[in-house]
MARVEXMAR-785517 format. One record per atom (N, C-alpha, C, O): residue in three letters; x, y, z. Coordinates in steps of 0.05 Angstrom, whole numbers, plus 5000, padded with zeros to 4 digits. Example, Ala and Ser with C-alpha at 12.3 -4.5 7.8 and 13.67 -1.06 7.14 Angstrom:
% MARVEXMAR-785517
ALA526448865156ALA524649105156ALA526449345156ALA528549345169SER525749555142SER527349795143SER525850015157SER526850235161
//
This chain:
% MARVEXMAR-785517
UNK901530622723UNK901130902717UNK903931042702UNK904031202683UNK905830912717UNK908331102702UNK909130952680UNK910931052666UNK908030682672UNK908230572639UNK906330772626UNK907330892607UNK903830822631UNK902230942616UNK903331202611UNK903431312589UNK904331322636UNK905031662631UNK907231682608UNK907331872592UNK909331422609UNK911531432594UNK910731402564UNK911831522546UNK908731222560UNK907831162535UNK906631432518UNK907131482494UNK904831592538UNK903331852529UNK904932032529UNK904532202511UNK907032092547UNK908832282551UNK907932452569UNK906032352580UNK908532692578UNK907332822603UNK906333102584UNK904833272595UNK907033142559UNK905633352544UNK902133262539UNK900233412537UNK902133022538UNK899232932524UNK897533012552UNK895133042549UNK898833062580UNK895533142601UNK896533472600UNK894933652595UNK898733502605UNK899133792602UNK898133972585UNK897034172595UNK898133942552UNK897634072533UNK894134092538UNK892934262524UNK892633932555UNK889733942551UNK888634142581UNK886534272585UNK891034102599UNK890734272622UNK891434542616UNK890234692631UNK892934672600UNK893834912584UNK891135012573UNK890035232577UNK890434822561UNK887734902540UNK885434952551UNK883635102542UNK885334812574UNK882434862592UNK883035142611UNK881235312613UNK884535162618UNK885735432634UNK886035672608UNK885535902614UNK886535622591UNK886235872564UNK883335902563UNK882236112570UNK882035692554UNK878635772546UNK877435922574UNK876236142572UNK877935802599UNK876935972618UNK878236132637UNK877736122661UNK880436312621UNK881136552616UNK879836742594UNK879236982597UNK879336592573UNK878736802554UNK875036822564UNK873837042561UNK873736622573UNK871336702578UNK870836872608UNK868737002613UNK873236842625UNK872637092644UNK873237322629UNK871337492628UNK875137372619UNK876237622606UNK873437712589UNK872937952587UNK872137592580UNK870537672563UNK867837752578UNK866537952570UNK867237602598UNK865537692613UNK866237942638UNK864338082646UNK868537962646UNK869338152658UNK868738452644UNK867638652654UNK870038392619UNK870338672598UNK868038722584UNK868038892565UNK865838572593UNK864138582569UNK863938632540UNK862538772525UNK866038412536UNK866238332503UNK865438152491UNK865237962506UNK864538092463UNK864537832457UNK866637702448UNK868737792439UNK865637382451UNK868537212450UNK869637272421UNK868637402404UNK872137132419UNK873637132398UNK872036852383UNK870736672394UNK872736882354UNK871536632341UNK873136422346UNK875236442359UNK872036182337UNK873535962343UNK875435852366UNK877835782366UNK873235882388UNK874435852416UNK874935552415UNK872935412410UNK877435412419UNK877935192417UNK877934972442UNK879834982457UNK875934812444UNK875834662473UNK877134472472UNK877634362451UNK877834402496UNK879734172502UNK878733902495UNK876533812499UNK880233792486UNK878433472474UNK879333322505UNK881133362521UNK877533152506UNK876832932526UNK879232652521UNK880032552500UNK879732592543UNK881132422539UNK880932112531UNK881231952549UNK880532032509UNK878931872496UNK880031522502UNK881631412487UNK879031402522UNK879831162538UNK879330922514UNK880530712514UNK877631012497UNK877430792472UNK879930742459UNK881230542455UNK880431062452UNK883031092431UNK885531002445UNK886930842433UNK886131062464UNK887930942480UNK888430752481UNK890730692479UNK886030532484UNK886130322491UNK887430152461UNK889129972458UNK885930282447UNK886630162413UNK889230262404UNK890730112391UNK889930522409UNK892930622387UNK894830692407UNK896830552405UNK895030862426UNK896730922447UNK898030802465UNK900430862468UNK896930642480UNK897330482502UNK896230232501UNK894930182522UNK896230052484UNK894229822486UNK895429562504UNK893829372508UNK898229552514UNK899029382532UNK898729482561UNK898629332581UNK898629772563UNK898929832592UNK895829772601UNK895029672622UNK894129862580UNK890929872585UNK889429582589UNK887229552601UNK890529422581UNK889829112581UNK888229052609UNK889029102632UNK885428922599UNK883928882621UNK885228652644UNK883728572661UNK888228552644UNK888928472664UNK890428652688UNK891228582710UNK890428862677UNK891529072695UNK889329262712UNK889829482721UNK886929112713UNK884829312717UNK884629332754UNK883429502767UNK885829152761UNK885929132789UNK888029302799UNK887629402820UNK890629362786UNK892029632789UNK891129882798UNK889229982786UNK892230002817UNK890530262826UNK891130462805UNK889630652805UNK893230442785UNK894630682770UNK891530652741UNK891130842726UNK890230432738UNK888330322720UNK885930572728UNK885030742712UNK885430542753UNK882630572764UNK883330882762UNK881331022756UNK885331002766UNK885731332761UNK884931372741UNK882931502737UNK886531242720UNK886431312694UNK883631342683UNK882931562674UNK881931122684UNK879531122680UNK877831392693UNK876531552678UNK878131412717UNK876231672727UNK877831902715UNK876632122714UNK880531902705UNK881232162684UNK880332192668UNK879832422662UNK879331932649UNK878331952624UNK875532012629UNK874532162612UNK873931942648UNK871232012655UNK870932342661UNK869332502650UNK873132392681UNK872432672693UNK873132852664UNK871333002656UNK875532832650UNK876032962623UNK874133022614UNK873633262613UNK871832782603UNK870132922580UNK867933012594UNK866533192584UNK867332912619UNK865233142627UNK866433422634UNK864933622628UNK868633472644UNK869433732641UNK869533882609UNK869234112601UNK869833662596UNK869433812570UNK867133892560UNK867234062542UNK864833802567UNK862133822564UNK861134062577UNK859734232567UNK862034042601UNK861134302619UNK862634552609UNK861634782609UNK865834512597UNK866434822585UNK864934872566UNK863735092564UNK864734652548UNK863034742519UNK860434932535UNK860035172531UNK859134792550UNK856334942558UNK856835202560UNK855735382548UNK858935222579UNK859935502589UNK860035682568UNK858535872568UNK862135622544UNK862835722520UNK859535792510UNK858636022508UNK858535582506UNK855435722490UNK853235882506UNK851235992495UNK853735882531UNK852136092547UNK853236322547UNK851736512543UNK856736382553UNK857336662545UNK857036772520UNK856437002518UNK857336602499UNK857136682471UNK853536782471UNK853137002460UNK851936692479UNK849336762479UNK848337002495UNK846337132490UNK850237062517UNK850537262527UNK851737542517UNK850637772519UNK854437472506UNK855337702490UNK856137692465UNK857337882454UNK855537432454UNK855837452424UNK858737272420UNK860037152437UNK859037312390UNK861937262386UNK862337412365UNK860437462349UNK865937542360UNK866737682341UNK866137562316UNK866437322311UNK865037792296UNK864237652267UNK867237742251UNK868637942251UNK867237522241UNK869637622219UNK869737642197UNK871837602184UNK867237702187UNK865837712159UNK867038032152UNK866738182171UNK868138112134UNK869438352127UNK867438492109UNK868138692098UNK865238392106UNK863238492083UNK862238752098UNK860838892084UNK862638842121UNK861839082135UNK864339262130UNK863739492132UNK866839232124UNK868939372121UNK868739442094UNK869139682089UNK868139262072UNK867739332044UNK865839552040UNK866439742025UNK863339542056UNK861039752054UNK862040002067UNK861140212058UNK863740022088UNK864840312095UNK866840362076UNK867040612075UNK868140282063UNK870240392040UNK868440452026UNK868840692022UNK866040362010UNK864340501990UNK863640741997UNK863840931981UNK862640772026UNK861141022025UNK863041232029UNK862441472029UNK865841142034UNK867741402038UNK868741452008UNK870241642003
//
């Protein structure tokens, strides 16, 4: 697990955790203030076990290491991160359906300027 953390770097996991907390704060703030969501809410990406296996940490994730406890922990993290991303995406869609999303189409502004 230590080798995996070193090869990926601590920011790999921290950035996703921060993004998840940011999205949850945006959702709760929107619900609390009864305001539409901002456009382009970025969802945290799930940890792709396959891409890590092929690109970032191929040596650490070889099948020979499957008996090590860190391997199982990482596999569980990969699965739960993907499931949490799906759940957060569903929450974003539900809040959007309740409160809407801010429209950045400036056509309405041009119409107001014409009327003045």
